[in-house]
N, C-alpha and C positions, 0 to 999 in steps of 0.2 A: 465471604461473599457468596451470594446465591448463584445458582446456575440459571441465568436469565433465559438462555436458549431453550433449555428443557421446559421451564415454566410457560414459555410462549407456545409450546407445542406445535400444532400445525400452522399457526400464524407466524412462526419464527422467521422464515424467509421473507414473507410479505412485510413484516413490520421492521425487521432489521436491515433489509437490502433495498428498501424503497428509496427513490430519489424524487423529491417534489419537482413537478414540472410547471406548475402555474406561477408561484411566487418563489423565486430562487432564494436560497439561504443567504446570498451575498447582499441582498437587499435589507436583511435584518440587522438589528442591534441586539447581539446575542448575549445571553448571561455568560458571565466568567469572572475571574478574580479582579478584574479591572473595571467591572461594569459601573460602579459608582463614580470612578475617576474619568471614564471616557463618556458616560451617558448622562448620569444625574447631575454631575457638576455643571453641565450646560444649562440646567434649568433655573427657575427662580427659587428653588427650595433654599431655605436658610441653612447655614452650617450646622445648626443644632439637629435639623432634620436629617442631614447627611450622617451625622453622628449616630442618630437612632437607627437609620437603615444599616449602617455599618455594624451596629450591635447585633441586628437580626442576622446579617450575613456571616458574621464571624462566631456564631454559636452552633454547638452540636456537631454531628458527624460530617455535615456538609460545610463546615466553616471554611471560608477562603475560596469556595468553589463558584460562588455567584448563584447558586441554586438554594432552594428553600423546601424544607420539610417541616410542616406545621400540624400540630394536634389541635383540632377545634372541637370543643365540647360545649355548645350552647344549645343543644337540641332539647334540654330539659323544659325550656320555655315553651316552644312551639309544639314539639312532638309529645310533651309531657315527661315529667320525671319517671313515671312508671314505665311508659313504653320505651324510653331511652335506657334506664338503668336497671330494669327488672332482669335482663339477661345476665347482668353482673352487678349486683347491688353494692359491690365495693365502691363504685363510682358515685353513689349518692354523696360520698364524702369528697369535697373539693381537693383536699390534700392528695388523694390518690390520682386525681386527674393530672395534677402537677408533676406528681411522681412519674406517671407514665411518660409524660412528655420529656422529662429529664433523662430517665433511664432508657427511653426509646431514642435518645440522640437527636431530638428535634431542635430546630432553630428557634422555635417560640411555642408558647401555649396560647391558644385563643379561647376565650370564655367570657361569660357574663361578668358584669360588675360585681355581683354578689359572690360568684364562685372564686374569682381572683382576689377580691377584697377580703374574703375569709381567711386567706393564707398569705396575704401580700407581705407582711412583715417577716415571715420566714423564708419566702422564696423569690421575691421580686428581684433580688440581687443575684440569684442563682440561675434564672432562665428569663429571657425576655417575655414580658407580658404583652399580649395583644388583646384589649378590652373591646368586646363587641358591645356597642352602645344601644342599638335598636333591635327590636324583635317583633315577630307576629306570634301572638298567643291565641291558643284555641280553646280556652276556657269560656270565653264570651260565647254565648249562644243566642241565636244562630251564629255560625262562624263568620268572621270577617277576615279578609285577607289584605291587611295593611301593616306597615311597620310603625311601631312606636317607640320613642326614646325611653329607655329604662334607666339611663344615667347620663352623665355630662362629661365633656372632655376634661373639665377641671378635676372631677373625681378620679378619672383615670390617671391624669397627670400626678395628682397627689399620692396615688398608691405606688407610683414608680413605673408605670407602663411606658413602654418605648413606642407604641403604636396603638391606634384605635381602629376599629372596624365597624362597618354598617352595611345594611342591605337596602337596596332600591329594587322594588318590584316594577321593573320596566314593563310597560304595556298595560298595566293595571289602571283602574279608575283613580287610584291614589297616588299614581307615579309622579305627577307634577308637584305635589306637596312634599313627597319624599325627596325628589330631586333638590328642591329649594332648601329643604331643611338640612340634608346631608352636605350640600354644598357649604352651608354656613359652619357645620360641624367640622368639616375638613379644613376650612380656612383657619378656624381657631386652633385646631390641633397643629397645623403648621406654624402657626404663630407661637406656640408653646415648644415647638421642636420635636413634635411626635410624627411618626410616619402614619400613612392613611392606607387602608385596605378596604376595597369596596366589594361586597357579595353582589355582582351585577346580574341578578336573576330575572327571568321573565315570569310573568304571571297573568294569564287571561285565559278563560275557558275557550275562547275562540281559537287560541293557538293549537288546540287539539281538533283536527279536521280529517274527516273520513278514515278514522282509524289510525292515523299518524299523529304523534306527539311532537309538535314543532317547537316546544320549549327548549329543545336541544338542537334546533337547526342552526347550521353554520352562519347563514345569513342573518338571522334574527339575533342570535347570540353575539354575533360579530358587531352589529350595530349597538347592542347593549354595552359591549366593551368600549366602543368608541365614545358613547355617552359618559361612561365611567372615567375615561381618560380625560374627557372634557372638563369634569369638575376636579381634576388634578388628584385623583387616586394614584398612590405611588405604586400599588399593586392591585391587580384585579383578579378576584376569584370567580371563576366561571365553571359551570358544568361542561364537561368535555362534549363537543359536537358529535352527535351520532347520526345526523341526517342533514338535508339542505333543502332549499326551495320553499322555505316558509312564506316568503312574501308572495310567491307565485300561487302556492296552494290556497292561502287565505284571501288573496286578492285585495291587498291594501298597501299603502306605503309606496315607496320608490326604490327600484333596484335597476340592474343593468344586466342584459344577457351575458355579458363577458364574465360576470361573477360565477356563473355556473359553467360556461363553455370554455373559459380560459384560465381563471384564477383558481378554480377548485376542481376536484373530482369526487368520486364516490369513496376514494381511499381515506381512511380515518386520519392519517397524518396530514393530508391535504386540507380536510375539514378544520382541523385545529390549526393548521398554518394560517387559515383565513381568520381565525379568532385572534392569533398573534398579530397579524397584519393590522387589525382594527385597534390594537393597543399601540398605535403609532409606530407600527413596524418593530415593536419589541422595546421601544423606549420606556414603556410601562410594562412591568413584568406580568405575565399570565401565569397563574397557578390554577390548575384544574381540581375540582372537588373529587373526593374518592368515592362518593356515592354510599348507598345504604349496605348494611351487612347482609351476606348471603352464604351460600353453600361453597362457593369458589372464590373466596375473598383474596387469598394470596395471588393466585393467577390474575384476577382482575386488577388488583392493586398495581402489580408489576406491569401489566399491559397498559393501564393508564399512564404510569410514569414514563414507559418507553415512547408512547405516543406523544406525550407532552414534551418530552426532551428532544425527540427527533423533529418535532414541529417547530421548535424554537422557543418553547415555554420555559418557565423559571422554577416549576416544582409542582408539588402536589400537597393539598391540604386534606388529610384524611382523618376522619374521627370515628364514626360507628364501626368501621371494619376493625378498628384497633381496640376501642374501649368496651365493645360488647363481647369481648373474649377474656379469659383469664389473662393477667397482666403479662406473663411470660410470652404467651402467644401474640399479644398486642405489640410487645416490644419487637418481636421477630418480624412482624409484618411491617412496622415502621422501618425497621432496619433494611428490609427487602426493597422498599421504595427507594430509600437513600442509596442502596447499592447500585441502582439504575443510573443515578446521577454521578456516582463514583466510578462507574464502569467506562474505560476507554473504548470498549467495543461498541457502546451505544452512542452514535455521532448524530449531529444535526443532518437531516436529510436534505 
């Protein structure tokens, strides 16, 4: 187990000792070994969906905890294969992506139809597959920012996947089409018994205002989470909130002063707690993305996990921080994230 306190450094007391004031943890439906039995069984999900979710929750080092550690490697489409894999060419080969997820103790591996399809007969029974069905690709010139389906639910089902994932760019000009399209995709996935994961991302140049990027504002990302839960995503992937006040700064939409004065604060755990609240108070699990690779990845990964867990989230889905390193270091980073969720010292705030 890693030394979480040492890794957090000067933020240790602030992050591990904080108690949320706005939305109390007693109001949340928290992850745990009985989450499916006490929360998901109340929904309209078919028994086969419950079985798929149980498969996700019962794999890897976090098996039986109700928390998730997922390796996502779909960046080759949007960010380009060169930009994604040049730091570690090993991962041009799909087999090494799956190996990293298995040896890293992950609950699942999330990737493209092509990546997972290339090795499905060897690995689909060894680790849960989460097939990411749509992507934004930037080879089209000039760039367009919209999600396009690269595969179908039936193809994911046939390769043995237990879940499908998709992105909606909320706030973009293309968002209404994407919402309708992915609503139908998720409905079909549930009919076949697969779980659904939504990358509920914001995308609009107007969300950058006077030097502040509100794509990670708690109020705007919270609303994206609420929309994701509305189309029956079983799990929502969201960037961890770094700021707040997006509605006020940009001057659009509807909000309430109590969002900023009573329900949240400037503390990072409060900001993510608001993201969880918009996932139907935790009835839909929130997993935060790990972000890009940098110079301080281990510290940042552990910090992200601590904030997510203490806010009431369900886990972390971290890719570039792991696969843009030698495999041994990638495994150690994934294990460090998992150690946060295994630690009894890190409690819900």
